[in-house]
SELOTI-549242 format. One record per residue: residue in one letter; x, y, z of N, C-alpha, C, O in turn. Coordinates in steps of 0.05 Angstrom, whole numbers, padded with zeros to 5 digits, always signed. Layout:
% SELOTI-549242
AXYZXYZXYZXYZ...
% end
This chain:
% SELOTI-549242
X+00013-00023-00001+00002-00001+00003+00014+00024-00004+00006+00039-00022X+00039+00028+00018+00058+00049+00019+00069+00051-00007+00067+00074-00015X+00084+00030-00028+00094+00034-00051+00069+00046-00074+00074+00063-00091X+00045+00036-00069+00024+00046-00085+00021+00080-00081+00023+00098-00098X+00016+00084-00057+00019+00111-00051+00042+00128-00064+00040+00150-00075X+00063+00115-00060+00087+00133-00067+00085+00136-00099+00095+00156-00109X+00074+00117-00115+00071+00114-00141+00056+00139-00153+00063+00154-00172X+00028+00139-00136+00010+00162-00140+00022+00184-00135+00017+00203-00149X+00040+00186-00115+00052+00212-00110+00072+00223-00128+00076+00247-00129X+00087+00203-00143+00107+00208-00159+00096+00218-00190+00107+00234-00204X+00074+00205-00195+00056+00208-00216+00041+00233-00215+00030+00241-00236X+00039+00248-00193+00024+00277-00189+00046+00295-00191+00042+00317-00200X+00066+00290-00186+00093+00308-00192+00099+00308-00222+00106+00328-00235X+00096+00283-00232+00102+00287-00264+00080+00302-00276+00084+00319-00293X+00059+00296-00269+00028+00307-00281+00038+00341-00275+00039+00358-00292X+00043+00344-00252+00052+00380-00249+00071+00386-00264+00070+00410-00271X+00090+00374-00273+00111+00379-00289+00105+00383-00316+00115+00400-00330X+00089+00366-00323+00077+00365-00353+00059+00391-00356+00060+00406-00376X+00040+00394-00332+00029+00412-00332+00044+00447-00338+00036+00463-00355X+00065+00448-00319+00083+00473-00321+00093+00473-00348+00095+00495-00358X+00100+00455-00361+00105+00452-00384+00084+00460-00405+00092+00472-00425X+00063+00456-00405+00046+00466-00420+00037+00498-00414+00023+00512-00429X+00047+00505-00394+00039+00534-00382+00066+00550-00398+00062+00569-00414X+00087+00544-00394+00113+00546-00409+00107+00551-00441+00114+00573-00450X+00096+00534-00455+00089+00535-00479+00069+00563-00485+00075+00582-00500X+00047+00560-00472+00029+00577-00472+00041+00603-00472+00041+00618-00492X+00051+00610-00445+00064+00632-00441+00088+00639-00460+00092+00663-00465X+00101+00625-00467+00120+00630-00492+00106+00645-00514+00110+00669-00518X+00087+00631-00530+00073+00643-00549+00059+00669-00542+00058+00689-00557X+00047+00667-00511+00043+00697-00512+00059+00715-00505+00051+00739-00504X+00083+00708-00500+00107+00728-00505+00117+00740-00527+00124+00764-00531X+00118+00715-00544+00121+00724-00569+00100+00746-00590+00106+00763-00607X+00080+00738-00581+00055+00757-00587+00057+00780-00580+00050+00798-00595X+00065+00786-00557+00061+00810-00541+00085+00829-00547+00081+00853-00543X+00109+00821-00556+00128+00832-00564+00131+00835-00591+00149+00851-00598X+00117+00822-00610+00116+00825-00634+00092+00846-00647+00095+00862-00666X+00068+00841-00628+00045+00860-00642+00039+00876-00617+00029+00898-00623X+00040+00873-00592+00033+00890-00572+00051+00916-00564+00043+00939-00564X+00073+00909-00558+00096+00922-00544+00102+00946-00569+00107+00969-00562X+00102+00939-00596+00110+00965-00611+00085+00988-00614+00087+01010-00626X+00058+00977-00599+00035+00991-00600+00039+01012-00574+00039+01036-00576X+00042+00999-00554+00036+01013-00523+00064+01012-00511+00062+01019-00487X+00087+01006-00516+00109+01002-00506+00118+00978-00490+00102+00964-00478X+00143+00973-00491+00155+00951-00476+00138+00943-00446+00127+00921-00442X+00139+00971-00424+00140+00965-00404+00107+00961-00400+00098+00941-00388X+00094+00978-00409+00063+00969-00408+00055+00946-00425+00035+00933-00418X+00067+00939-00445+00062+00909-00453+00073+00887-00426+00060+00869-00417X+00094+00894-00420+00099+00873-00402+00086+00872-00377+00088+00851-00363X+00069+00899-00366+00059+00901-00348+00027+00887-00348+00016+00878-00328X+00015+00888-00376-00007+00877-00389-00005+00848-00389-00024+00833-00385X+00023+00840-00393+00028+00812-00402+00023+00798-00375+00017+00774-00376X+00024+00811-00349+00026+00793-00324+00000+00786-00319-00005+00764-00311X-00025+00809-00325-00045+00802-00316-00054+00775-00341-00062+00753-00336X-00051+00788-00370-00062+00761-00391-00051+00733-00383-00062+00711-00382X-00024+00739-00376-00006+00714-00365-00024+00698-00346-00029+00674-00349X-00033+00713-00322-00044+00699-00300-00070+00686-00306-00081+00668-00293X-00082+00700-00333-00114+00689-00340-00104+00662-00353-00116+00641-00346X-00082+00659-00371-00069+00641-00380-00066+00615-00365-00074+00593-00370X-00052+00625-00344-00040+00610-00320-00067+00594-00314-00072+00572-00324X-00081+00605-00298-00110+00601-00284-00121+00578-00302-00125+00556-00293X-00125+00585-00328-00143+00568-00343-00130+00539-00351-00143+00518-00354X-00101+00541-00353-00091+00514-00353-00095+00494-00324-00103+00471-00323X-00085+00513-00304-00091+00501-00273-00118+00487-00274-00122+00463-00272X-00139+00510-00280-00165+00498-00276-00173+00470-00293-00189+00453-00286X-00159+00471-00315-00166+00452-00332-00150+00422-00326-00158+00400-00333X-00127+00429-00312-00109+00405-00309-00109+00396-00273-00096+00376-00265X-00121+00409-00258-00119+00405-00231-00130+00371-00224-00121+00354-00210X-00147+00372-00237-00158+00344-00225-00140+00319-00235-00137+00300-00220X-00130+00321-00260-00112+00304-00269-00084+00303-00254-00071+00283-00249X-00079+00328-00249-00054+00329-00231-00057+00318-00206-00038+00306-00196X-00080+00320-00192-00092+00304-00169-00080+00312-00136-00075+00295-00119X-00076+00341-00133-00065+00344-00106-00093+00348-00089-00109+00365-00095X-00095+00334-00069-00114+00328-00052-00119+00347-00027-00140+00355-00017X-00093+00352-00022-00092+00375+00002-00083+00401+00000-00062+00402-00014X-00090+00423+00009-00080+00454+00002-00050+00449+00003-00039+00456-00017X-00032+00436+00025-00004+00431+00021+00003+00422+00002+00019+00436-00010X-00004+00399-00010+00002+00390-00038-00006+00406-00061+00007+00404-00082X-00032+00425-00058-00035+00444-00082-00005+00459-00081+00013+00455-00097X-00004+00477-00057+00017+00496-00053+00042+00481-00064+00056+00493-00081X+00049+00458-00056+00072+00447-00067+00076+00447-00098+00098+00452-00108X+00055+00441-00110+00052+00440-00139+00057+00474-00148+00071+00481-00168X+00045+00489-00134+00050+00520-00147+00074+00525-00144+00084+00536-00164X+00097+00519-00116+00120+00522-00119+00136+00510-00127+00158+00521-00127X+00133+00484-00139+00146+00474-00166+00140+00486-00187+00159+00485-00202X+00121+00499-00196+00115+00516-00220+00132+00538-00213+00151+00538-00229X+00134+00556-00196+00145+00578-00189+00182+00576-00188+00196+00596-00191X+00191+00554-00185+00217+00544-00176+00226+00538-00213+00246+00546-00225X+00206+00522-00224+00213+00515-00251+00208+00540-00268+00223+00540-00287X+00192+00561-00265+00192+00579-00281+00214+00597-00276+00223+00606-00297X+00226+00605-00253+00244+00620-00250+00271+00615-00266+00285+00630-00279X+00273+00586-00258+00302+00570-00276+00293+00582-00306+00308+00596-00319X+00263+00572-00315+00266+00572-00345+00270+00608-00353+00285+00613-00372X+00257+00627-00339+00255+00648-00344+00286+00663-00347+00293+00679-00366X+00303+00655-00325+00331+00665-00320+00350+00655-00340+00368+00667-00352X+00340+00625-00343+00357+00613-00368+00357+00623-00394+00377+00631-00407X+00327+00622-00403+00326+00638-00428+00331+00665-00430+00336+00674-00452X+00329+00679-00408+00343+00707-00410+00376+00705-00414+00384+00722-00430X+00394+00691-00404+00418+00682-00410+00420+00670-00434+00443+00674-00443X+00412+00661-00444+00406+00654-00476+00405+00667-00497+00419+00663-00517X+00386+00687-00493+00379+00710-00505+00397+00737-00502+00394+00756-00517X+00415+00736-00481+00432+00757-00479+00428+00781-00464+00443+00801-00465X+00407+00780-00450+00397+00795-00432+00408+00802-00406+00408+00785-00388X+00417+00822-00402+00437+00834-00381+00420+00826-00354+00396+00829-00356X+00429+00819-00333+00423+00818-00303+00399+00835-00301+00376+00827-00300X+00408+00863-00302+00389+00881-00294+00364+00881-00311+00344+00891-00302X+00364+00869-00335+00343+00872-00351+00323+00852-00339+00300+00855-00333X+00339+00827-00337+00320+00808-00326+00309+00811-00298+00290+00798-00291X+00323+00831-00280+00315+00835-00251+00291+00856-00256+00272+00855-00241X+00291+00873-00276+00276+00896-00277+00244+00886-00282+00227+00904-00282X+00237+00865-00286+00210+00855-00289+00206+00849-00259+00183+00842-00259X+00215+00847-00237+00205+00841-00214+00217+00865-00195+00223+00859-00172X+00221+00890-00205+00229+00914-00194+00203+00934-00195+00197+00951-00213X+00189+00928-00170+00159+00941-00164+00162+00968-00169+00147+00980-00184X+00183+00982-00155+00189+01007-00155+00189+01018-00190+00176+01038-00196X+00200+01009-00204+00201+01013-00234+00175+01006-00249+00171+01018-00270X+00158+00990-00241+00135+00985-00253+00136+00952-00260+00119+00942-00275X+00158+00935-00246+00163+00914-00256+00140+00897-00232+00138+00899-00208X+00127+00881-00253+00099+00866-00239+00097+00836-00237+00076+00823-00232X+00127+00823-00245+00128+00799-00248+00123+00785-00222+00110+00764-00222X+00132+00797-00199+00133+00784-00174+00108+00776-00165+00105+00758-00150X+00081+00796-00179+00057+00785-00173+00048+00763-00193+00031+00748-00185X+00057+00760-00216+00059+00738-00234+00063+00712-00219+00045+00695-00217X+00089+00708-00208+00098+00688-00194+00084+00680-00166+00086+00657-00157X+00069+00700-00151+00047+00699-00132+00026+00682-00136+00016+00666-00120X+00019+00687-00164-00011+00679-00171+00000+00654-00178-00014+00635-00172X+00021+00648-00189+00026+00620-00201+00028+00603-00179+00015+00582-00178X+00044+00611-00157+00040+00594-00131+00015+00589-00126+00010+00565-00128X-00006+00605-00119-00032+00601-00112-00051+00589-00137-00074+00585-00130X-00047+00585-00160-00060+00582-00182-00070+00556-00178-00094+00554-00186X-00056+00529-00167-00064+00500-00166-00086+00503-00138-00107+00489-00137X-00080+00521-00116-00099+00516-00103-00125+00535-00107-00147+00527-00099X-00124+00554-00118-00148+00569-00130-00165+00549-00147-00189+00545-00145X-00148+00536-00166-00164+00521-00186-00178+00502-00172-00202+00498-00177X-00166+00488-00153-00170+00465-00139-00195+00474-00122-00214+00458-00120X-00195+00493-00112-00224+00506-00095-00247+00507-00116-00270+00500-00109X-00241+00517-00139-00266+00528-00154-00272+00500-00173-00291+00499-00188X-00256+00483-00171-00267+00456-00173-00277+00439-00163-00282+00417-00174X-00283+00447-00137-00291+00429-00116-00274+00410-00103-00283+00394-00086X-00248+00410-00110-00232+00394-00096-00229+00399-00068-00226+00423-00061X-00228+00378-00048-00220+00382-00019-00190+00387-00014-00182+00390+00009
% end
């Protein structure tokens, strides 16, 4: 019984990671569209600020659709899935930033609230998205 519970827990993490991969794909497409079509019209900073809100909607939609499949049953498990997503997302964003040749200052500017960076709110939302999705889906 313990090994079966372990296999289920392991499957939950793999499903959480696959869902994060879906989030990254959707967010990447969103980022490309934002940079190519929105930023030239409204400016880079405003486009990135709006992108946090739009990205949060995208993240929530994916979390809502996948949360039962991921299967976190408790608030603690839901928050651990969210924490996994945050860690993976930070690694992805800063890794991609390095590949694209962004400076450290440019990458951190998205998190500088004093200068309009709202990414911290996006990561906070990412942390709680599995819990909010589970609550709205009626999971305990």
